[in-house]
C-alpha positions, 0 to 999 in steps of 0.5 A, spaced: 271 117 268 268 116 261 261 117 264 262 124 266 257 127 271 264 126 277 259 128 283 255 122 280 259 117 279 265 118 283 262 114 289 261 108 284 269 109 281 271 110 289 269 104 291 271 101 284 278 103 285 277 101 292 276 094 291 282 093 286 287 097 292 284 091 296 286 086 292 292 089 290 294 089 298 293 082 297 297 080 291 303 085 293 303 082 300 307 076 297 306 075 290 309 069 289 303 066 293 297 070 290 301 069 283 292 068 280 286 071 283 284 064 285 290 063 289 288 069 292 280 066 293 283 059 295 288 062 301 283 066 303 278 060 304 284 056 307 285 063 312 278 065 314 274 059 315 266 060 316 267 068 315 270 066 307 267 068 302 265 076 305 271 076 307 278 080 304 280 080 296 275 075 295 269 080 297 273 086 293 274 081 288 266 080 288 263 087 288 269 088 282 267 082 278 259 085 278 262 093 276 265 090 270 260 086 268 255 092 268 261 095 264 261 090 259 253 089 258 253 097 258 258 096 251 256 090 248 248 094 249 251 100 246 256 096 240 250 091 238 245 097 236 240 097 242 237 105 243 232 108 244 228 110 238 225 116 240 232 118 243 238 115 239 243 118 242 242 117 249 244 110 253 239 110 259 237 103 256 244 101 255 245 102 263 237 099 265 239 093 262 247 092 264 243 094 271 238 089 270 243 084 269 248 085 273 247 090 279 240 090 281 239 082 284 245 085 289 242 092 291 237 094 296 231 099 295 235 104 296 241 103 291 236 101 286 232 108 286 239 112 286 241 108 280 234 110 277 236 117 278 243 116 276 241 115 269 239 122 268 246 124 268 249 119 263 252 121 258 249 122 251 252 116 247 256 120 242 260 124 248 261 117 251 264 114 244 268 120 244 270 120 251 272 113 250 276 115 244 280 120 248 278 126 245 279 126 239 275 125 232 273 118 231 267 115 227 262 111 231 264 105 227 271 106 228 269 107 236 264 101 236 269 096 232 274 097 237 268 096 243 268 090 240 274 088 240 275 090 247 269 085 249 272 080 245 278 080 250 275 082 256 269 078 256 272 071 257 276 073 263 270 076 266 267 070 265 272 065 268 273 070 274 265 068 274 266 061 274 271 060 278 266 063 284 261 059 282 266 052 283 269 054 289 261 056 291 264 063 293 258 068 290 254 071 295 247 074 294 246 078 299 244 086 297 247 092 299 
């Protein structure tokens, strides 16, 4: 929601929400059995056999973790002060870096072109920070500090999910 321009980013939001819904549905089907994400992957691996990891919550979590990685790299880049010196209030440089690291290798030509066009709909850095603060006027340094705190808590969790996918050989490299 903080990226603004609903017409451009609503499909991305819907995709992320859909992945969360798929994972939640598996968990809700048997909370005792699916206490952790790893439990879900292990059960699905056994259940789906050779079709795994291309199915169910395993596939949904794979795409969700990639989307989250994009967001974390974007925020890290902003908080690290990376910017276009000629346009310091634009976040295109940050978004392009995040895309390169988190998503580009999984997107086919068409999605790559769509993404390149979508960067022109990104909000200004000042507007993004204000949106992250839920509209409150806060000094940029305070917002950046909150981003640092958020990243310090969330990054290890996402890293653990990536490590789990590697250890379980669940990562797929096909292009969407």
